[in-house]
C-alpha positions in Angstrom: 30.4 -33.3 100.5 28.0 -30.8 102.0 25.4 -29.4 99.6 24.5 -25.8 99.2 20.7 -26.2 99.7 19.3 -24.1 102.6 18.1 -26.0 105.7 14.4 -25.8 106.4 13.4 -23.9 109.5 12.6 -26.0 112.6 9.0 -26.9 113.0 8.8 -26.1 116.7 5.2 -25.0 117.2 5.2 -23.6 120.8 7.4 -20.7 121.9 7.4 -21.8 125.5 8.7 -25.4 125.1 12.3 -26.5 125.4 14.0 -26.7 122.0 13.9 -30.0 120.3 17.2 -31.9 120.7 17.8 -34.6 118.2 18.7 -38.2 119.1 22.4 -38.4 118.4 21.8 -41.5 116.3 19.5 -39.4 113.9 22.0 -36.5 113.9 24.9 -38.7 112.9 25.2 -37.5 109.4 22.9 -39.9 107.5 20.5 -37.9 105.3 22.4 -34.6 105.7 21.8 -33.5 102.1 20.0 -30.4 103.1 22.9 -28.7 105.0 24.7 -25.7 103.6 28.4 -25.5 103.5 29.8 -23.9 106.7 31.6 -20.7 106.0 31.8 -17.3 107.7 28.4 -16.2 106.4 26.6 -19.4 107.3 28.1 -19.5 110.7 27.2 -15.9 111.4 23.6 -16.5 110.3 23.2 -19.8 112.2 24.7 -18.5 115.4 22.6 -15.3 115.3 19.5 -17.5 115.2 20.8 -19.6 118.2 21.2 -16.8 120.6 18.1 -14.6 120.4 17.2 -11.4 122.2 14.2 -12.9 123.9 13.9 -16.3 125.5 16.1 -19.4 125.9 18.7 -20.3 123.4 17.8 -22.8 120.7 20.6 -24.8 119.1 18.4 -27.3 117.3 19.0 -25.9 113.9 22.8 -26.2 114.2 23.1 -29.6 115.8 23.1 -31.4 112.4 26.3 -29.3 111.6 28.2 -31.1 114.4 30.1 -34.3 113.7 29.2 -37.4 115.9 32.8 -37.3 117.3 32.6 -33.6 118.2 35.2 -32.4 120.8 34.0 -29.3 122.6 36.3 -27.6 125.1 36.1 -24.4 127.0 37.8 -23.1 130.2 35.8 -25.4 132.5 35.2 -28.6 130.5 36.1 -30.9 127.7 33.3 -32.9 126.2 33.6 -35.7 123.6 30.8 -37.0 121.4 27.5 -35.6 120.2 25.4 -37.1 123.0 27.5 -35.4 125.7 27.5 -32.1 123.7 23.7 -32.2 123.4 23.5 -32.8 127.2 25.7 -29.8 127.9 23.5 -27.6 125.7 20.4 -28.8 127.6 22.1 -27.9 130.9 22.9 -24.4 129.8 19.4 -23.9 128.5 17.9 -24.9 131.8 20.3 -22.5 133.8 19.7 -19.4 131.7 16.6 -17.2 131.3 18.1 -15.7 128.2 21.4 -16.0 126.3 22.5 -13.4 123.8 25.5 -13.4 121.5 27.0 -10.6 119.5 29.6 -11.7 116.9 32.2 -8.9 116.5 34.5 -10.5 113.9 34.7 -13.8 112.0 37.3 -15.2 109.7 38.1 -18.5 107.9 41.2 -20.1 106.7 40.9 -23.5 105.1 38.9 -25.7 107.5 39.2 -23.4 110.6 36.6 -20.6 111.4 37.5 -18.1 114.2 35.1 -15.7 115.7 35.2 -13.1 118.5 32.1 -12.5 120.5 30.3 -11.2 123.6 27.8 -13.5 125.1 25.4 -12.2 127.8 23.9 -14.8 130.1 20.8 -13.8 132.1 20.2 -16.0 135.1 17.1 -16.3 137.2 18.6 -15.0 140.5 21.7 -13.1 139.4 22.4 -10.1 137.3 23.1 -10.5 133.6 26.8 -11.4 132.9 28.6 -10.5 129.7 31.3 -13.0 128.8 34.0 -11.9 126.2 35.5 -14.6 124.2 36.6 -16.3 121.0 35.7 -19.6 119.3 37.7 -21.8 117.0 35.6 -24.2 114.9 37.5 -26.9 113.0 35.6 -28.6 110.2 35.9 -32.3 109.4 36.5 -33.3 105.8 32.7 -33.9 105.4 32.1 -30.2 106.3 30.7 -30.7 109.8 32.2 -29.3 113.0 34.6 -31.9 114.5 36.1 -29.5 117.1 34.9 -26.4 118.9 37.2 -24.6 121.3 35.9 -21.6 123.2 38.3 -19.3 124.8 37.2 -16.9 127.5 38.0 -15.7 131.0 34.7 -17.2 132.3 35.4 -16.7 136.0 36.8 -13.2 135.6 33.9 -12.1 133.6 31.4 -13.6 136.0 33.2 -12.2 139.1 33.1 -8.8 137.5 29.4 -8.8 138.1 29.7 -9.5 141.9 30.5 -6.1 143.5 32.6 -7.1 146.5 34.1 -10.2 145.0 35.2 -8.4 141.9 37.7 -6.3 143.8 39.1 -9.3 145.7 39.4 -11.4 142.6 41.2 -8.7 140.6 43.6 -8.1 143.5 44.3 -11.8 143.7 45.0 -12.0 140.0 47.3 -9.0 140.0 49.2 -10.3 143.0 49.8 -13.9 141.8 49.7 -13.5 138.0 51.1 -10.1 137.3 
């Protein structure tokens, strides 16, 4: 069972370093007594710390909430296991100058938490791109996230930021998909 004690803040001394990513062996659930139970309030608080208004995203404080057998899926990939999930987070951190997230709504029923959000990705050579989506988090019986499914029209939202391609993409979508 997950305890209600608050998790201490990360001890990351320098603002300009990459976030600390745990070794999956150390994030496997042993010694997890300091984690709070995941509910809509905890998820909203943790995710708001992850995607900040300045600088690169930092997921290090939420990694202990992920189960070693996490299955992450979005519109472009399916990732199984904590090691692969951490690697995906590293890749996204390297690609983005900034990553911001605004949670519009969040709800929970039993072991499933759903949230609607807008995530804005700022790249080095491209304009910022808002992505509109939803996330379903499924909690394992031990209280950690065993499945995360992100739903979004990733390509449509990205193509909306490219002036000439936007029109062609939307025309293609209307013609072939209604």
